[in-house]
N, C-alpha and C positions, 0 to 999 in steps of 0.2 A: 472627693472622688478620685480613685487611683486610675487615671487614664493610662499610665505607663503599663498597667496590667491588662486593661481592657482593650487597648488599641495595639495592633501588631506593627512591626517595623515598616512594612509596605505602606500602611496607611499613614504612619508618622512621616514618611518621606513625602507623601502627597500633601500632608498638612504643611510641612516646611516649605515645599515648593510653592504652594498657594500663598503662604505668608510672604514669600519673597516678592510676589507680584501685587498682592492685596493685603496690606498690613492689618493687624488686629484693630488699630485705631482708625480705620478707614472712615468710620462714621463721623469722625471729627473733621474730615476734609470737606471742602465745598462740594456741592452736588455735581458740578462739572468735573471736579477732580475725581470724585468717587466713580463716576461713569468711565472716565478715562482709564483708571487703574483696573476697574472690573473688566473692561473690554480687553485690556492688555493681558490680564490673567486668563481670560477665556481663550484668547488667541494662543497663549502658551500651551494650553492643553488640547487645542483643537486638532481633531483627526481628519484625514482626508475623507471626502464622501466616497462611499462605495461606487464602483464603476457603473453599476446597474441603475443608479438613481439619477434622475434628471430633475431640475427644479426651475420654477418660474416665479418671478416676483410680480405681484399685482396689488391693486388697491381696491378695497371694498368699502364704499361710502366713506372714504377718507381714512380707513384703517389699512395700513400696509400688511400684506400677508406674503408668505412664501409657500408655494405648493410643491411638494416632493412626490414623485411618482416612480414606480418601477413596474413596468408591464401594464396590465389592464386591471387596475384595482376595483374590487367590488364593494369595498368598505372605505370609510374615511375616518381618520384621526384628526381631531382638532387639538393642537398642542399650544399650551400657554406656558411661557418661560418663567423661571424664578428670577429673584433679584430684589426682593423686598418691596416691590412696586416702585422702586426708585432707579434701578440699574438694569441692564440687559436689553436684549432685542433679538432681531432675526439672526445676527451673526453669533451671539454668545452661545446659542444652543443649536446652531446649524448642524453640527455633526451628530448630535443626539437625535435630531429629527430625521436626518438622512439614514441613520442606522436603524431606527424604528421602522422606517419605510422599507429598507432592504430586508430586514428580518421578518417582517410580517407580510410584505407584499401590499400593504394598504397605502392608500393616498394619505399623506400627512400634510396638514395645513397649519403652519405656524402663524400665530397672531402677534403682531407688533403693537400691542395696546399702549395707550398713553400712560405716561409715568408721572408720579408725584415727585416733588411738591407742586410742579406747575399745574398738574391736573389731579385734583383731589378726587376721592371717592364721590360718586360712582363711575367716574370716567373709564377706568380700566374694565370694570364689569360691563358697562354699556358697549365698549368696543368688542369684548368677547361675545356678547349676545348678538351684536350686529353680524359678526362673522358666522356664528352658529346658524342664524336665520338664513344667511346667504348660502351656506352649505346645503341646507335643506332644499333650496330652490335650484341649486346648480348641479347637484349630483344625485344619482340614485344610490340606494343602499344605506345601511345603517351607519351611525356615528358613534365613535368612542371618544370620550374626553380624556385627555392625558395632560398632566402638568406637574411641575416640581416646585416645591416651596410656595412662593406667592402664586405661581401658576396653578398649583393644586387647589388653592383657595378659590381662585377664579373659576376653575372647572366645577368645583362643588357648588359654587354660587349659581352658575349657569344651570346645573342639573336641578337644583331646587326651583329656580325660576321657570324652567322649561315645562314643569308638570302642568298638564292641561293645555299646553301650547303646542307640543309636538310629541309624537311617539317614536321618533327616529333615533333618539339617544338611547342606546342599549347598554352602555357600560361606561364606567369611569375608572381610570387607574391614577391614583393620587399619591405622589412621591414626596415624602417628608414635608407634608403640608401643615400650615398653621391655620386652624379653622375657628379661632376665637375662644380657645379654652381658658381655664382659670390660671392666670399667670402667677398666682400666689400658692400654687399647690403642685404636687407631683413632680414630673420631669422638669417643669420650669424652675423649680428650686433645686432638685437633685443635680441637674446639669446646667445650672445658672452660669457657670464659667467654662462650659465645654469648648474645645477647640472648634474653630470655624464659625460658630454662632453662639452668642451669649444671650442671656435674658435681657441685658441692657440694650443689645442690638435690636431685639424684638420690640422693646418699648419704643425705641427711636423710630423704627419703621412704621409701627402702628400710629404713632403721633403724627408723623409727617404725611400720612395718607388721609387722616381723619379731617373732615371739613371743620372749620371754626364754627363753634356754636352748635355742633351736632348733639342732639339729645342722647339719652340713655336707652331709648326704645330699642328692642331687638331689631337687627337688620341683617337677615340672612344673606343679602347680596354682599355684605362686608364680612360677616362672621357666621358662616353656615351653622356652627354649633348653637347659635342663638335661636335657631328656628324652633317652632313648637310642633312641627309636623315633619316627620321623617319617613312617611309612607310614600309609596309609588316612586321611589328613586330608582335609577338604573342599577344593575348589578355593579358592585363597587369593590375594588381591590385597593387596599391602602398599604403603602410600603414606607416604613420609617427607619431611621437610623437610631440605634439604641443610645448612642452618646450624643444626644441632641435635646435641647430644652423643649422642642415642640413635639417630641415623641408621643406623649400621651394623648395629644389631639387626635391622632390616627386611631388609637384604641377607642377613645370616647365616641368618635364619629361612627366607627364600626358598631359599637354597642347600641347607639341610637337607632341605626338602621335595622339591626337585628330585633330590637325591641318592638319596632314598628312592623315586623313581619317581612322585611326585605332580605336581599342577599348581600352579604358583605364579608370580606375576609381581610384580616390584618396580618402582614408579614413584617416582623420587627427584625432588622438586620444587626446581629451582634457585632460590636467592635467598629462599627462605621459611624461616620460623622455627617453633619449637614453638608450638602453639596457634593456628595461622593460620586454622583454621576460622572463627573470629570475624571474620576480615578478608574473608570471601568477598563482602561487599557493598561493600567500599571499596578492595580491592586486586585488580588484574586477574589477577595470578598465582594468588591464592587463589581467585578466582572460577572460573578455568579448572580448577583442581585439584578444586574441589568438583563441577564438572560431570563430571570423570573419575571421581570417587568414586561419584556417582549412577549413571553408566553401568555401572560395575562391579557395583554392588548389583543393578541391574535384570537385567544379563546373568547373573550367578550364580544369581539366583532362578529363572531360566528354563532353567538348565542350559546356557547358552551360554558358550563360552570364546573371546573375541575376541582373544587375545594370541599365537596361534601365528604 
């Protein structure tokens, strides 16, 4: 794969800066060291919160959350962060959440779910669902699920599980998510050695999250693409990076929803790589994509579908 041709210089500068903080062989570090270097990398890119945004930290049945508000929001975003289910937390994606709040005017509630390997599946999913239930009892108005990478997986899992349990979830915006697609086909092979995320990284994160002795039965709370029913899901916008091994999971998830008669739209961002949300202030392509993400969040919250 000729990444020198596909990726522009702005994005390469972002990749190099990320690598200075979070090396390619980070998966070989201890879990404690991985979290330390990931947090340092996130801090290096962290932008100041917009002045209009205020935040409050709380705990919901043992799950830490951070609530962002700007004015009097009528809708709520539940945000789940990326990090392979192993790293990340409230600080790593603080600026992303604050900017989504500022750009949409919606309340944003970030979920600090339990991480592997100390907490295997379904711990992260259970925490996300706990917060989702709390939101329904605590605030009026509809809910949009938003997440990147591992967080996109969690949001999709919540959307599948929520059917028949609530009608308050009206949309989901899933950013470069891994949903349990075929790791021996398509983009998993085409971009097996992509900058920022490789196929070997994905295998590592999948294994570390999986409980010992887990069978092979489909589990949509871990791999949403393994579900046999994609009907009655909320309106879904999927945003992927073209130079990313998990790219095709977004396409395949969209196709499953459309085949079931639902609303889904896939945006594949050319020349971008996994984790590009942190590049939104330095890379033009990432800035434009983040604007599309904010527009999608705002539209879905208001029941608008601008993709027909």
